[in-house]
C-alpha positions as CSV (number, residue, x, y, z in Angstrom):
1,X,0.0,0.0,0.0
2,X,1.5,3.3,-1.1
3,X,1.7,6.5,0.9
4,X,-1.0,8.1,-1.3
5,X,-3.4,5.2,-0.5
6,X,-2.7,5.6,3.3
7,X,-3.3,9.3,3.1
8,X,-6.6,8.8,1.2
9,X,-7.7,6.2,3.7
10,X,-6.9,8.6,6.6
11,X,-8.7,11.4,4.9
12,X,-11.8,9.3,4.4
13,X,-11.8,8.3,8.0
14,X,-11.5,11.9,9.2
15,X,-14.3,13.0,6.9
16,X,-16.5,10.1,8.2
17,X,-15.9,11.2,11.8
18,X,-16.7,14.8,11.0
19,X,-19.8,13.8,9.0
20,X,-21.1,11.7,11.9
21,X,-20.3,14.0,14.7
22,X,-21.3,17.4,13.2
23,X,-25.1,17.1,13.5
24,X,-24.9,16.5,17.2
25,X,-22.2,19.1,17.8
26,X,-24.1,21.7,15.8
27,X,-27.3,20.9,17.7
28,X,-25.6,21.3,21.0
29,X,-24.0,24.5,19.8
30,X,-27.3,26.1,18.7
31,X,-29.2,25.0,21.8
32,X,-26.4,26.3,24.0
33,X,-26.4,29.6,22.2
34,X,-30.1,30.0,22.6
35,X,-30.0,29.1,26.3
36,X,-27.0,31.4,26.9
37,X,-28.9,34.3,25.3
38,X,-32.0,33.4,27.4
39,X,-29.8,33.3,30.6
40,X,-28.2,36.6,29.8
41,X,-31.5,38.4,29.2
42,X,-33.2,37.0,32.3
43,X,-30.2,36.9,34.7
44,X,-31.0,33.2,35.5
45,X,-27.7,31.4,36.2
46,X,-29.0,27.9,36.7
47,X,-26.5,25.2,35.6
48,X,-29.0,22.6,34.8
49,X,-30.8,24.9,32.5
50,X,-27.9,24.6,30.0
51,X,-27.4,20.8,30.5
52,X,-30.9,19.3,30.2
53,X,-32.0,21.0,27.0
54,X,-28.7,20.0,25.3
55,X,-29.1,16.4,26.3
56,X,-32.7,16.3,25.1
57,X,-31.8,17.9,21.8
58,X,-28.9,15.6,21.2
59,X,-31.0,12.5,22.0
60,X,-33.7,13.8,19.5
61,X,-31.1,14.3,16.8
62,X,-29.7,10.9,17.5
63,X,-33.1,9.4,17.3
64,X,-33.8,11.0,13.9
65,X,-30.4,10.5,12.4
66,X,-29.2,7.4,14.2
67,X,-30.2,5.0,11.4
68,X,-28.3,7.0,8.8
69,X,-25.3,7.3,11.1
70,X,-25.2,3.6,11.7
71,X,-25.6,2.7,8.0
72,X,-22.9,5.2,7.0
73,X,-20.5,3.8,9.6
74,X,-21.4,0.3,8.6
75,X,-20.7,1.0,4.9
76,X,-17.3,2.6,5.8
77,X,-16.4,-0.4,7.9
78,X,-17.3,-2.8,5.1
79,X,-15.2,-0.8,2.7
80,X,-12.2,-1.0,5.1
81,X,-12.6,-4.8,5.5
82,X,-12.8,-5.2,1.7
83,X,-9.5,-3.3,1.4
84,X,-7.6,-5.6,3.7
85,X,-6.5,-8.1,1.0
86,X,-5.1,-5.1,-1.1
87,X,-3.3,-3.8,2.0
88,X,-1.4,-7.1,2.5
89,X,0.1,-7.1,-1.0
């Protein structure tokens, strides 16, 4: 396996991680921003107010996109296992 193939494989892995993690991270970012603005305007500094809505939003996104995420990760894993004989040569 050449250096170019290894670089391509690493790039695909990083893109897969970014693609799978970004919906949950963006959701947590947006919910956190909304809660922070709400806390700043009302002067409520309750710590659980930031934690609970983020967890609920992430669980909802995971429920909606979990099937897609699992199939995408499964497809990537199958591609990696199919490449094993080529890597040995």
